[in-house]
N, C-alpha and C positions, 0 to 999 in steps of 0.2 A: 503492499499499500504508499502514495506516491507522500514524501511530506508536502502538505502545505502550512505556510509562515507567512502574516498578514497578506495571506490572496494569491502567492507567489509557490509555489511548487516546487519544491525542492530534486533537480533527477535523484531515478532510485533505477538507474541503470547500475550493472558489473560495473562497470567501465568507473562510474560519480563515486562506486562504494568502497573500494578502492580506495581511490583517492583522496575518501573519507579515512580512511583507517590508516592509513601513508599522514596523514598530517595530520590526525588523533596521534600516532609514534610515534612522530620525531618534534611536534612542537609543545608546543606548553599550555594549559586553557588558554590564555591569554587571547596569545596567534590563533586557535585555534579559532574559538568564539569569535576574534575578528577578523575571520579569512572566509564565517561563514555571514556574516555581518554585513560586507563585501560582496556577496551575492547576492541577497536579499535588498541592499539599498541599490547595487544595479540594474535590476529589476523593476524594483522601484520605478529609480530616476531612468529608468528605458521608457517605463512606459509612461511619464511624464511627459517623455522629449518625443516619444512616437520613432521608438527603436525593439528592433528588434532582434534581435539576439539569439542564436545556438544555446538555449537554458545548456544542455551538459557543458556544450566548453565555452563556456561564461562561468561554469561549479569551477570549473578544472580553472579556466585561469586566476578567479579570489582564492580554491584552496590555497594555491599550491601558493601567490605573489611573498608569499614571506620569509619561503622554507628559505630562504641563504641569510635572516636571524636566528636557525637556529643551530646547535651544535650538529648534527650527522649531518644537514643538507650542504653551510655555512665552508666556505673557499678566502684568502687571503689575499689573491692576489689576480680581483676583477671586482667592481660593483658589487650590491645585495640580488640587485635587483637582476643578475642573468646569473645567480646560484639559482634560483627559482624559475626564470626561464629556460634554463638548461635545464631542467632534474625534468617540466614540464613537458620536455617537447624525448628527453629516452620516456620516459613513463609513456609517450601517447603513442609515439613508435618501436615500443617490446607488443602493441597491443593491436598495432597494425592501423593505427585515425592517416584517412591520409593523408601530405604532405601540405595542401595550401593550410590542409584546418591544424594540422601544429604549428600548420609559420601563425595562422591570425588570435593562437593560445600563446607561444611563443613572445610577441608580440606586445599582446599583453599587460606582458610581465614585466614583458625592461620595459615595457614605454611608464608604470604605474607611478611612475615618479615627479613625471616630467608634462610640466602645463601644455595647453591647450593642442596639439601636434595630435595624440590617442583620436580626438571626438571629429577628427576627418576624416578619420579611419577607418573599418570595419567596426560593428555595432558592438562585435565580441571585445573589442581593443579600447573603443569608447565607454564601455559599463562598468570596467574593470576599472579603470580610472576614477570615476563617477560616483565607486561604489568605497571607493579607498579617499573620497576625495569628503565624500557626505559623513565618514563614519572617524577618520581623522582631523577634517578640520572645518566640518560642519560647514562644506558649499555643499549648498541644493537642502540642507536639512531642513530648514522657513517653508518650504515644499513641495514637503512631504507632508503627507494623511497625520499629523499627531495617532489618531487613534494604529495608523499603521506600523509608525516608526516606535511603538507601547510594543507595539506585539513583538516586537522584530526584536526591541531589549531582552522584554521579558522570553523567547526562545533564549535566545544567546548575548546576557550581562554583561553589561564593562562598568565593573568595578573602578574607583580609582586609576580609567582607562589612559588618560590624558594622561598620567603619570612614569603607569609603567608600560607604556608606548614609546611613549623616551627616551626612557632606561632600554625595550628593546632593543632601538636603534645607535642608540651611545653604545651599548657590551653588541650591537649588528656590527660595525663598523672603524671602529674604535682602530685596531687595529692595522688596518690597512686602510689610513687617512685620507693618503695619496689616488683612493678611488673614488675618493668622493666631491671630483674639481670637479664646475663649472653644474656640481644638482644640487637640490637644496639639502642634500643629507650634511654640508659639511656647516646651513646655522647652527644643526642640530650640535657637533664638537664642539663646536665654538658654544658653546651654549654649557660643555657638559664635560669639558676635557680642558683640564690648565693648561695652557698656556698653548694650544691650539689658536691659530689661525688659517687663515685657508687663504689655498694658493691662489696669487691674481693675479687675473687673469692679464692687467696690464704689465705687470711685471713680467709674465711672460711671454708677449711683446718686446717689453722693449728687452729685454735679456735675451731672447733669439739669437741665434747663428748669424743668422743676417747683419751684414753692417749697418746696413741703414734699412 
């Protein structure tokens, strides 16, 4: 029987079930509940925006989007967004998912912290970002029905979420600070890692190997 939250059906396919199990095993409750909310808010924002996404692909994108913050799947040599995107690609490839669908999920995860661009791409890509922006930044929060928001939060609570997600971000990339260059993630490290200062784009240009 498919689970429905705030009028949104949660995919109950074998692929979705295995994705849920993988994330439950790898992620703490903070990230598991956040990832489920990202799917639900993404679907709700899709209704508002008139975007129709493949629910299963959107679910996989939402569930895998923060795997780069977990001990199991994190690396230290690339952006955390790529950790989750690469694992989603391996997971989907192993299940024989068509390459075009794999690409959409990979891009949805890889771009989920990049403003504006996802909304010009496929609905699955746009709505992973929309779900993240709603749950983390409150963007679009006031555009949703308060009853729907309450139903999502009742199913997947967010106690002390602001503080805990910032701590998860900090722990997720404080040992790969260079990977935050040009991203919003640098702001997190500047707030919570003493002495950290983001790589300055202007300095990079001025100090490049070019003579002028």
